[in-house]
N, C-alpha and C positions, 0 to 999 in steps of 0.2 A: 362180615365173617363168612367163611366157607363152612360147609357141613363138617361136622366133627369126623376126624379120621379114627377108625377103630384099630388101625395098625399100631402095635407098640413101637416106640421110638428106639432105634439103634443109632446112637450118636457118636461121632468123632469130635473130640474136643482138643484144641491146640492151645498152647500157652498156659497150661495149668500150674506151672511153677511161677507164674506171675499173679498179680492181684486179681485181675478180671477173670482169668481162666480158673483160678482156684474157687472163686465164688460161683461161677457157672457150673463147674464140676460138682460142687457140693449140692446144688439144686437138682442136678441130674440124678445123683445117687439117691436122693431122698424121694424123688417123684415116682409114684406107682406105675405110671405109664411109660417110663423109660426102662427098657428091658436090658440094655447093654450099653456100655460106654467104652470106647477105645480112646486112649490118650497117646499122643505121639510127642515125645520129649527128647531133648538132647541129654538130659540127666534125669535120674529117677525122681518122681514126685513125692514119694514117701507115703502114698495113700494105698491102703489095702481094703478091698470091698468085693463082695461076691459078683457084683455087676461089672467090675472094672478089669480091663485088660490094658497093659502098657507096652508100648514099643519104644525102645531107646534107639534113636536114629540121629546121627550128628549133622546130616546135610539135607536141609529142606529144599535145596535146589536140585537134588537128584533123589527121587523116591523109587527108582527102579528096583532096588534091593528089597523093598517092602511093599511094592505095588499090589502084589497078589493078595496081601492081607487087608486091603482097603475096600474090598467089595462087600456088598450086603448091608450097607448102612443107608439110612434114609434121612439123616441130619448131620450137618457139620456146624459146630459152633466155633468159629475161628476167632480166638482171643489172643493170638500171638501178635506182638507189635513192639516197636522200639520208639523211643523219644527222638525227636529231631534235634534236640539241643546239642550244639557242637558239631553237627553233621553237615557236610556239603551235600548238595542235591543229588549227585550221582550215587553216593553211598546210601542215602536215605531212600532213593528210588529203588535201588536193588533190594534193600532189606524190607521194604514195604510193598511196592508194586510187584516187582519181579518174583519175589518169594511167594507172595499170596496167590498170584495168578498161576504159578507153577503147581502149587498144591491144589488149587481149585480146578484147573484143567484136568489134572490126573483124576480127581474124584468124580468130575462130571462124566468122564468116559466110562467109569465103572458103576456109577450109581445115578441113573437117570431119574429116579424117584426121590432124589435128595432135596431137602430144604437147606440152603446155605445161608448162615447168618454171620455177617462180618462186623466186627467191632471197629468202627471208624472213629469219629470224634466230632464234638460240637464245633460248628463253624467250618466244616469241610466244604470245599469249593467245587460244586458240581460243574461249573463252567470250565474248570481247569486253567483259568486265565488270570486268577487273582495274584496279589502281591506276595502272599504268604506261601512259601515253598511247600511246607508240609501239607497245607490245605489243598494245594493243586494236586499233589501226588496222591493224597487220600481220595480226592474227587475222581481222578482217573482210575484209581483202583476200584472204587464203587461202580463207576460207569461200565468198566470192562467186565466186572463180575456179573453185572446184570445181563450181559450178552451171552453168557455161557448156558448150555442146555440143561440146566437144573430144573426141577419142578418149580421151585420158588427161590428167589434170592432177596435177602433183606440186609440193609445197612443200618447198623445201630450207631446213633450219635449221642452217647451219654455225655453229661458234664461231670460234675463231682459225684462220685459214687461212694456210698458208705459201705464198708466191708462188715461182714458179720463179726461179732465178738469172738475172739480166739483165732481169727484168720492168721496164718503163718506168713503170708507173702505180701502183707501190706507195707508200703514204703514208710520209713520212720517218720517222715514229716506229717503223715496223716494223723499220727497220734496227737499232734499239736493243733490240728485244725478240725478234727472230727467233732469236737464239742460244739462247733458252730452249726452242725447239720440241722438240728431242730429249728433253729432260727431261719435258715434258708429254706427249709421245707415248708415252713408256714408262710413266709413273706415272698419268697422267690421260687416257687415250686417248679418253674420251667427250667431251673438250672441244676437240680439235684435229684438223685434217686438212689436206691440201695442196690448193691450187687445182687441181692436176692431177687429184686424185681427184674434185673437184666436177665438172669437165668430163667425165671418164671416166664418172662415174655418170650424168650427163645423157644421154650417148650410149647407154650400156648400157640404161637404162630405156626409151629410145625404141625400141631394138631388141627388148628382152626383156620389158618391163613390170617391175613390182615389186609385192610384196605389200602395201606400205604407200603411202599417198598423201602422208603427211607424213614426211619423212626427217630424223631427227636425225643427229648426227655419225656415230654407229656405223653407221647405215643407209647414209649416203653412202659410207663406207669399204667396206661390204659390197657395195653396188651397183657400185662402181668395179672390184671384182675379178671381176665376172661377165663371161662372154664366152668 
């Protein structure tokens, strides 16, 4: 771990109308060292909090209209993503790689002291040569994010994530499988974590750093305990 940063966190969070982003946002709003949070959405997230500012922006491929509002932040927790189910590679590539890199390149030009955390996925292919299309695209996204001039870049590869009770954006099928979480946590801990741990890990590595830049589930759980 690096020495603790005394600077308060000013974070940009994307994807907060989805399950992962909602959980990460909740952790940011609760954490005493997170001073301000900016969320960028295509539609209102419905959250009101003294720390929170929201920008409604429909096109993540063109941020020119809001670019001036994106300076002065030292963390980005990028939780925006789409499922590859039913998608051809060009469409998935555009919505995963092209979109993410466009946002990241814009932020890196304006915030050189930024820690960028990208929510990737378990089994992502860092070689970019495997058989699974989504894993190749995620791998390329991770690899090229690491090349940008941020202070730190981390790729999170969570497996099954347990949302907090009362979360609004949890997919319906999670209601039918969440009861299995205690069993998997006990017997297969490398496969599962909570969304609270994902958010806590992002905050902690912004403050303390981490020895790995690709975090598997066990690393996410470990980073969540630091502090």
